[in-house]
N, C-alpha and C positions, 0 to 999 in steps of 0.2 A: 361159246357162241357158234351157232350153226352157220356154215359157209353158205352165202347166197351166190347163185350163179346166173348169168345171163349170156346170151349169144347175140352177136351182130353178124348175120350173114351178109357178106359184101353185096351191095346193090349193083355192082358193076359186073359185066361179062355174064349176065344171066338173062333169062326170060321171066316174065311175070308169073306164069304158073309154077315154076320151080321156086321162085322167091317167096311166093305166098305159101307154098307147101312147106318150105323150110320153117316159116314162122309157126305153122300149125304143129309141125313135128317137134319143135323146141318146146312148145306148150305141153304137148302130149307126154314128153319125157320128164316133165316136172320142173323145168327151169322157172326161175323167178321173174325174169324179164327178157324182152327181145328188143333189139336196137337196130337202127340204121344210121348211115352217115347223112350229112347234109351237104352234098356236093352236086355240082351241075356237070362236071367232067369227071372221068375216071381218075383216081388218084394213085393207083399202082400201075406202073408200066405205061403203055400208050394211053394218053388222055382221051383219045378219040375212040372210045368204046361205049357201048350202051350202058347207061346208068339211070336208075330211077330216083325221082325227087323224094325228099325226106318227109315232109309233113303230109303229103297226100298218101305216101306209103303208110304212115302211122294210122291215118283215118281208115284206110282199107283194112289194115291188120286189126283194127279195133273191132271190125265186124267178122273177121276171119278167126278170131280168138275170143276167149271168154274170161281168162284168169290172169295171164301174164301182164306185168307192167310194160309200158310202151314209152320209148324215148329216143331222142337223137343223140348220137355221140359224135360231135355235139352240134347244135344249131349254129350256123354261120351268121353272126349278128348283122354284118353289113348287108345281107341279102334283103332284109325286110325291116320295115318300121316296127319298133317294139310294141306299139299299140296293136298292130295287126297280129304280131306273134302272140300276144296275150289272148286275142280273140280266137286264133287258130287252136292254141293249146286248150283253151276252155271248151271249145267245140269238141276236140278230141277227147277231153275228159268226160264230157256228157255222152258222146257216142260209145265210149268204152266203159261207162258206168264207174268212173273214178279211177282210171288206171294210168293216167298221163304223168310223165315226168318231163320237166322243162330243162332239157339239156342245152347249154349255151356256151359259146366260145367266140374268140375274137376273129377267127378265120385267118388262113395263111396262104391259100392257093391263088396266086395273082392271075393266072391264065383264065380261070373261070369267071373272075370278076371283069377283067378287061374285055373278054369276048362278049359278055352280056351287058357291057356298059354300066356296071355297078361300081359305085365309088369305093375305092380301095384305101382311101385316106393317104396321108403323107408317110405312113409307116406303121409298124406294129404297135408302137407306143400309142399313137392316136387311136387306132382301132380298139385297143384295150381300154382307153378312156371312154370310148363309145359303149363298149361292153358294160363297164361299171354303171354307166348312166342307164343303159337299157335294163340291166338286171334289177337295179333299184326300182325302176318303174314297174317292172313285172311283179316284184314282191308286193309293192303297194297296191297295184291293181287287183292282184289275186286276193288281197286282204280286204277289198271293198272300198279302198280309199279313192278319192278324186285326185288326179295327178295333173299338175301344171308345172312346166319346166321353169327352172331358174334362168334369169337373164344370162346370156352368153353360153347356154347349153347347146350341144349339138342337135338335140331334138327340140321340137317346139310344141310340146303338149299343152293344151289349154282346156282345163276343166274336163279332162278325160276320165270317163267312167267305164267299167266293164260289166256288162249285163248280158246274160246271166253270169253269176259268179260260178267258179268251178264247183264241181260236186265235192271234191276233197276240201276239207277245212283248211288245209295247208298244202297246196299243190307243190310238190318238191322241186327245187331248182338244183340242177347239177352243173358245175363248172368244170370244164376240161382244160388242163394245162398246168404248167409248173413255173411260169415266170415269177421271179422273186419279188420284183418291185410292184407290179400291178396285178397280175392274175391272182396270185395267192392273197393279195390284199382284198380283192373282190370275193374270193372264196370265203375269207374270214368274215367279211361283212354280210354276205347274202346267201351263201350256198348251204343246202342241206346235204349234198353229196359232192365229193371231189373225185375226179378221175385223173389218174396219173399212171405212168409206166416207166420202167427203167430198172437199173441195178439196185440192190439193197442199199449200197452206199449213197447213190443218187437220191433215193426216196427218203432215206433217213435224214439227209441234209434238208430236203424240201419240207419235211414235217417240222423240223426245227424252225425254219423260216415261217411256216404257216402258224406255228404256235406263237411266235412273236407278233405276227399280225393279229391273231386272235386276242392276245393280251391288250394290244393297242385299241382294238375294237370293243373291248369289254365283253368278250364272248368266250365260252368254254369250248375248246377244240373238240371235246367229246361229243358235242352236238352235231359234228360233221361226220358223215359216213364216208370212209375211205373206200374207193372202188379202184381196183387194179386192172390194168389192161394187158392182154396178151393175145398171141395168135397161135394156138396149139394145133398140132397134128399128132394124133396118138395112135401108135401101133405097138405090137409086141416086141419089135426090134427097132433100133435106131435106123437101120438101113431101109427097112420097109417104110417107116415114116418119112424118110428123106425122099424116097421114090414118089410117094403120094404128093408131098409138098412140091417137088419139082414139076410134076404134071399139072398141079393147080396153077403154078406160076406161068406155065406155058399157055394155059387157057386164058389167063389174064394178061397175056402179052407183056409179061414182066421178066426181063432178063435177070438171071440169078445174081449177076454182079450188082444190080440195083438194090438188092435186099440183103446182100452178104453181111453188111454191118448192122442190120436191124436185129438187136438182141431180144426183141419181143416175139419173134417167131420161136416158139418152143416146140421143136420137132423131135419126137422121141417116144419113149415108153411112158406108161402111166406113172411109174416111179420117178422118172425124170421130171415130169410136169409137176407132180406132187411136191418134190423137193424145192422147185422154184417157188411154188405158191407158199409153202410152209415158211420159207425164209422171209417172206414179206408179211405173212400172217403175224409174225412176231412184232412187226411194226404197227399193226392195227388194221391191216387190209383183210377184212372178212367178207368182202363182196368182190366178185370178179366178173369181168366182161370179156368174152373171147370173140375176136374178130375172125371170121371164118370165110375163106374165099369160095367162090363158085368154081367148079361144080361142088355142091354142098356135101360134106363128108359125114354121112350118118354114123359111121363107126366112131369118129371123134366125138360127135354129139353124145352118143350113148356112153362111151367109156369115160368121158370127163365127169359126167354126173353119177354114173353107176360105180366106177372104180376109183377115180381120183378123189372125188369129194369125200367118200368115207375115210380115205387115208388122211386127208386134211383134218376132218372133224375128230379123228382119233388121235391126232398129234398133240 
């Protein structure tokens, strides 16, 4: 199976011309998709940095590109009513001629919620309940159903319909996260794609949990596309890659101590990055999304698809 690759250029610590140019470059290099976060404050380093909003970015990229798929990694469910989200994603699907992906998550960053007066719920568990309810509504709306909420639900949909329908017959839904009780249950019930990151041992365990949820939902786990997350910086030597990474963190006002324990930063040679990917390919991760800080690193963009992917596809 050919490895599919996408890139998420960080929307923080950048200007719009550079951000848009990165999306164009990603498409020109032959990537399969381009992504952005859904955050209102910067999430690496100092939160008070410039950052662009997610859905309006996707709409703009839809006209700046012509082929790549477009999605949020992942949409912050508490920010917006799911009926509005369905309308926004359908509009982006039409603007892009059928390239939208519905990335959804429970949200975690309390500061951006409290600063904007957005209900953050009583805790992560409640937000995940909201997410499951929202994703169920999205799936049904995309399929052309009329949605009315059950009594006691968080949302209060009443005879809600979505017109026009998306261009895609089945607009794909991606769920990000690895929570065993609720997130993976929602993945099993509703997701076309699942995004996760971590060590091989961590991911192997999460797949076992997901498979149990799929069995309970009466669904074949093979229907779900596994997408792995990483943050690569690729150079010919580990030392050179480290220098580039440290410079990126400085631009993003991110102390190295803040990211020292983040094992999703794969900073090194093409062979090093390929080894990390290959170990997870054996678990079923054939799709990868790289989150790449500003200033955007064209050498990493080029080498990941031109050097690393052939190593993976040949393994």
